[in-house]
C-alpha positions as CSV (number, residue, x, y, z in Angstrom):
1,M,0.1,0.1,0.0
2,P,2.8,2.6,0.7
3,L,4.4,1.8,-2.4
4,R,1.1,2.3,-4.3
5,R,0.6,5.6,-2.4
6,S,4.1,6.7,-3.4
7,C,3.6,5.9,-7.0
8,L,0.3,7.7,-7.0
9,T,1.9,10.8,-5.4
10,L,4.6,10.8,-8.0
11,L,2.2,10.5,-10.9
12,L,0.1,13.3,-9.4
13,L,3.1,15.5,-8.9
14,A,4.3,14.9,-12.5
15,G,1.0,15.7,-13.9
16,I,0.8,19.0,-11.9
17,A,4.3,19.9,-13.0
18,G,3.3,19.3,-16.6
19,C,0.3,21.4,-16.2
20,G,0.0,25.2,-16.1
21,G,2.8,27.6,-16.8
22,A,3.9,28.5,-20.3
23,S,3.0,26.4,-23.2
24,H,6.6,26.7,-24.6
25,P,9.8,27.1,-22.8
26,V,11.2,30.7,-22.4
27,A,14.1,31.3,-24.8
28,Q,17.5,32.1,-23.2
29,P,18.4,35.9,-23.3
30,G,20.3,37.0,-26.3
31,T,18.8,34.4,-28.6
32,K,16.3,34.8,-31.5
33,G,13.4,34.1,-29.4
34,N,14.5,36.5,-26.6
35,P,16.9,39.1,-28.2
36,S,19.0,41.5,-26.0
37,V,17.9,45.1,-26.4
38,G,20.6,47.8,-26.5
39,K,19.8,51.2,-24.8
40,L,21.3,54.5,-26.0
41,T,23.2,56.6,-23.6
42,A,22.1,60.0,-22.9
43,P,23.7,62.5,-25.4
44,T,26.5,64.9,-24.0
45,D,26.4,68.6,-24.4
46,T,27.9,68.1,-27.8
47,G,25.0,66.0,-29.0
48,R,27.1,62.8,-29.1
49,S,26.0,59.7,-27.2
50,N,29.1,57.6,-27.7
51,E,31.5,60.0,-25.9
52,A,32.1,60.7,-22.2
53,A,31.0,64.2,-21.2
54,A,33.6,66.8,-20.2
55,P,34.0,67.4,-16.5
56,A,31.4,69.9,-15.1
57,T,34.1,71.9,-13.6
58,A,36.6,72.2,-16.4
59,P,39.3,74.8,-15.7
60,A,39.7,77.8,-17.8
61,G,42.5,77.9,-20.4
62,A,43.1,75.1,-22.9
63,A,39.5,73.6,-22.4
64,G,37.7,76.9,-22.8
65,A,34.8,77.2,-25.1
66,G,37.0,77.8,-28.4
67,A,39.3,74.9,-27.4
68,S,36.3,72.5,-26.9
69,E,34.9,73.3,-30.2
70,R,38.2,72.8,-32.0
71,S,38.7,69.5,-30.1
72,Q,35.4,68.3,-32.1
73,R,37.1,69.4,-35.3
74,P,40.5,68.0,-34.9
75,C,41.4,68.5,-38.6
76,S,41.2,72.3,-37.8
77,L,44.2,72.1,-35.5
78,V,46.8,71.1,-38.2
79,T,46.3,71.9,-41.7
80,R,47.1,69.5,-44.6
81,S,50.1,71.6,-45.6
82,Q,51.5,71.9,-42.2
83,A,51.1,68.3,-41.6
84,A,52.8,67.4,-45.0
85,A,55.6,69.7,-44.3
86,I,56.2,67.9,-40.9
87,V,55.8,64.3,-42.1
88,G,57.7,65.0,-45.3
89,T,55.3,63.7,-47.8
90,A,52.3,64.7,-49.8
91,L,49.2,64.1,-48.0
92,A,45.6,63.3,-49.3
93,K,42.7,65.5,-48.0
94,P,42.4,64.7,-44.2
95,V,39.3,62.7,-43.2
96,T,37.6,63.2,-39.9
97,A,36.6,59.8,-38.4
98,P,33.6,60.0,-35.9
99,K,35.5,58.2,-32.9
100,G,37.2,60.8,-30.9
101,P,36.5,62.6,-33.3
102,T,39.9,61.7,-35.1
103,C,41.6,63.5,-38.0
104,I,43.3,61.0,-40.2
105,Y,46.0,62.2,-42.5
106,R,46.9,59.6,-45.3
107,A,50.0,59.8,-47.4
108,A,49.2,60.4,-51.0
109,R,51.6,57.9,-52.4
110,D,51.7,55.0,-49.9
111,K,49.7,53.6,-47.1
112,R,51.0,55.4,-44.2
113,L,48.6,57.0,-41.8
114,F,48.9,59.9,-39.2
115,S,46.2,60.8,-36.9
116,L,45.2,63.5,-34.3
117,A,42.4,63.4,-31.7
118,V,41.4,65.3,-28.5
119,P,39.1,63.1,-26.7
120,V,37.8,63.4,-23.1
121,L,40.1,60.7,-21.4
122,R,41.1,60.1,-17.8
123,F,44.8,60.4,-18.0
124,D,45.8,58.9,-14.6
125,D,48.4,56.6,-13.2
126,R,46.4,53.6,-14.2
127,F,46.3,54.8,-17.9
128,R,50.0,55.6,-17.7
129,R,50.8,52.1,-16.6
130,Q,49.0,50.7,-19.6
131,L,51.4,52.6,-21.9
132,G,54.3,50.4,-20.5
133,R,57.5,52.3,-20.6
134,P,56.8,55.4,-22.6
135,Q,59.5,57.9,-23.7
136,R,58.9,61.1,-21.7
137,L,59.0,64.3,-23.5
138,K,58.1,67.9,-23.4
139,V,55.8,69.5,-26.1
140,S,55.3,73.3,-25.7
141,N,56.3,73.0,-22.0
142,R,53.7,70.3,-21.4
143,P,54.6,66.7,-20.3
144,A,54.1,64.1,-23.1
145,Y,54.4,60.4,-23.4
146,C,55.3,58.5,-26.6
147,A,54.4,54.8,-26.5
148,T,54.6,52.2,-29.1
149,S,52.1,49.4,-29.0
150,S,51.2,48.7,-32.7
151,Q,52.4,52.2,-33.8
152,P,54.1,55.0,-32.1
153,T,51.6,57.4,-30.3
154,L,52.1,60.5,-28.4
155,Y,49.8,61.4,-25.6
156,I,49.6,65.0,-24.0
157,P,47.2,65.6,-21.0
158,L,45.3,68.8,-21.4
159,D,43.0,70.9,-19.1
160,G,39.5,69.8,-18.7
161,G,39.9,66.1,-18.9
162,R,41.1,66.0,-22.5
163,V,44.1,64.4,-24.1
164,L,45.9,65.2,-27.3
165,I,46.7,62.0,-29.0
166,V,48.9,62.0,-32.1
167,T,49.8,58.8,-33.9
168,A,53.0,59.1,-35.8
169,P,56.8,58.4,-35.2
170,C,57.6,60.2,-32.0
171,V,59.7,63.0,-33.5
172,K,57.0,63.8,-36.1
173,A,54.2,63.4,-33.5
174,Q,56.0,66.1,-31.3
175,K,56.1,68.4,-34.2
176,L,52.4,67.8,-35.1
177,A,51.4,68.2,-31.5
178,A,53.2,71.5,-31.1
179,V,51.3,73.0,-34.1
180,A,47.9,71.6,-32.7
181,L,48.7,73.0,-29.3
182,R,49.5,76.5,-30.7
183,T,46.1,76.4,-32.5
184,F,44.2,74.6,-29.7
185,T,45.1,77.2,-27.1
186,A,44.8,80.2,-29.3
């Protein structure tokens, strides 16, 4: 009798478990039946939603209103003719890439690229450690760090949480940065 009661109880529980609930199993998140939905970030004061906002208490100086506008138009910091004279080759018309934004100068006769950007970036000790052992330099009396990962890149911390980033061999990057800083702080 106890065995019969146990079997009956198991059958009853199996029947109850099989009843009610969803008629089909719920799909795993991120699958076709239950896709993940991305959410847009709030736009910054520049209208871009993929960039960090500048610190609310940006100090006066290099991060003033004119400098902030120029950082959004990095190709206005160094003209094509200035860049060509520095890198020593004719350049195609510079292109502004949206990330950063970044100004990309391409050599007219080969595949060499040089770039310049002024993004909002936390340039702290943690970031410096990621650079490995950068060459420490000075550009227009500012500390600068030239590091090579896949290509040589010069980093110059600026006021207002921005960093001037120039991708070019270090000596050429210093010269491009010097021109950019004169324009940026004017």
